[in-house]
N, C-alpha and C positions, 0 to 999 in steps of 0.2 A: 264611687270615685272612678271616672273613666280611665281606661288604659291600665288598670290594675289587673294582674293575672290571678286566676284562681288556682286551686290545688291541682287541677287536672290539665291546665294549659301548658303547652310545651314552652321551654325556655328558648330565647332566640339565639343563644350561644352558650358555650361552656363558661361558667362563672369562675373567676380567679380571685376577685376582691369582693368579699361578701359581708354584708351587714345584716344583723338580726335586730329588729325593733320590737318593742312591746313593753307593757307596763311591768313594774317590779313584781317578781313572783310568777310571771307568765311562763318561765322556762327558757328565756333567751340564751343563757349560758349553756344549758344542756343541749339545746337545739344547735347552737353555734358549734359546739364540739362535735356533734353528730354530722353536721354539714361539712365541717372541716375534714373529717375522716373520709367522707364520700368524695368530696371535691379535690382532695389533696391540696387544700389551701389552709395552712396551719392556723390554729385558733390561738388568739391572744385574748385573755380575759381582761377587758378594759377596766374592771374594778381593781384588778391587781396593779394596773398602771396608775390609777387615780388615787387610791387610798394609801396614805403613809401611816406611820404609827399614830395611835390615838385618833384614828379616823380623820386625820388632817390631810388635805389634798397635797400630793407630792409636787414640789416645785418643778420637777422634770416632766410632769405629765404631758404638757403640750409637745415638748421636744420628742418624747417617746412616741406619741401618736404620729407626729410628723415623720419620724423614722419608720414607723410601721407602715404607713400608707405608701411609702416609696418602694416597698418590697413588691416583687412580681405577683405574689399570691398571699392572701391572708383572709381570715374570718374573725370578726369581732362583733361586739354588741354596739348598737347605735344609741348611745346615751352620752350625757354630759353636754350641756349647751355650749360650752367653750370649744368643743371639738366636733360637734355634729356637722357643721358645714365642711370642715376639712375631710372628715370621713366620707361624707356623701359625695364630695367632689371627686374622690378617687375610686369609689366603689363601682362595680359593674353589675351588681345585683343587690337588692334589698328584700329581705324576707320579713314580713309583718306578722308577728304572732299575735293575732287578735282573737283570743279565746274568750268564752263567756266569763265575765268577771265573777259573778256571785257563785257560780257552781264549779268553776275550775280554778281561776286565779286566786281568789281570796282564800279558799281552803289551802291551796299550795303555799302561799306566802305565810299564812299563820302557822301551818305545820312546820315549814322550813325554819321559821324564826324560833319556834318553840324547841325544835330539835337542836338547832345550833346553840341556843342559850343553855338548855338543860345539859347538853354534852360538853359545853364550853369549847366548841369547835373553834380552832384557830383559823381565821380567814386571812386576809391580805395583810402582810407586814405586821403580824402579831396581834391583829385586832380580833376581838370577840364581840358577839352580840351584847348590847347593854342589858342591864337588869329588866325584867318584864314590866316592872312598874313604870318604866320610861314611856310605855305606850300612852300613858295618861299625862305625862309631863313634857314629852318632847314632840313638837309638831313635825319634826323630821324623822320620827320613828318609822321604820321601813313599812310596817303594816299601814300606818296612817298615810304615809307617802303614797303607797299603792292605791289606797282608796281615793285620795285627793287628786291623783294624776291619771286615773283610769280612763279619762276621756281626752287626754292630751295628745294622743298619737294621731287621731284622725286629721285634725287641722295641720299638724306638722307634716304629715305625709301628703296632704293635699298641696301644701306649699312646695314640698320637694318634687312632687310630680309635675307641677307647673314649671319649676326651675330646671329640672332635669328630665325632660320628656323622653330622653334616650335611655334612662335608667329603668330596667325592668323592676317592678315592685310586685311581689307575690304575697297575697293576703291569705293566711291560713286561719280558719275560724273554729276548728275543732281538733281535738287530738287525733281523730281518725283522718282528717285532712292532712295533718302533719305527716303521719305515716305514709299516706298515699303519695304525697308530694316527694318525700325522700326516696321512696322506692320507685316512683314513676318519673316525673319530669326531671328532677335533679339527676337521678342515676342515668337516665337516657342522655341528658346533655353532657355529662361527664364521659360516658361511653361513646359519644359521637353519634348516637342514633336518635 
């Protein structure tokens, strides 16, 4: 994809409104929180805005995202079709977490799902991971979703790059690249160097 920055490429400016894209389980939320701490651009977990009790979408979701993008600085995940255009219209940086699926992402999403279910971790608005058997019965199960959507981001980001050529997109392909980018180009852009 032409115009996409790599992990060592300098950023054109200090980012203040930052999106993190990637397949479910790739580590978007963890990375977004780390970026937010470095860039002083507070992190809002978009899943927390979207999911109401019993995994139902919150009616206020779009209004909450509209309020979020009006803030002078923020970091969040680039997901949910209903708000992706709104988020990308207001962003000044998008970080694409494009890690190897079979060796990094799939083990992460399976491990995270098992841990959350076995520990009955409470997620957003009182939700917990459903019983493990739903992997076989629910096409929307998070592990099945990750497998089914693992190739969805390349075309979405190609479209975004065409629509917003002014939006820097950084593609990070390995965990080592993530660390190098955080300590290198992102930190330098924030520090003004």
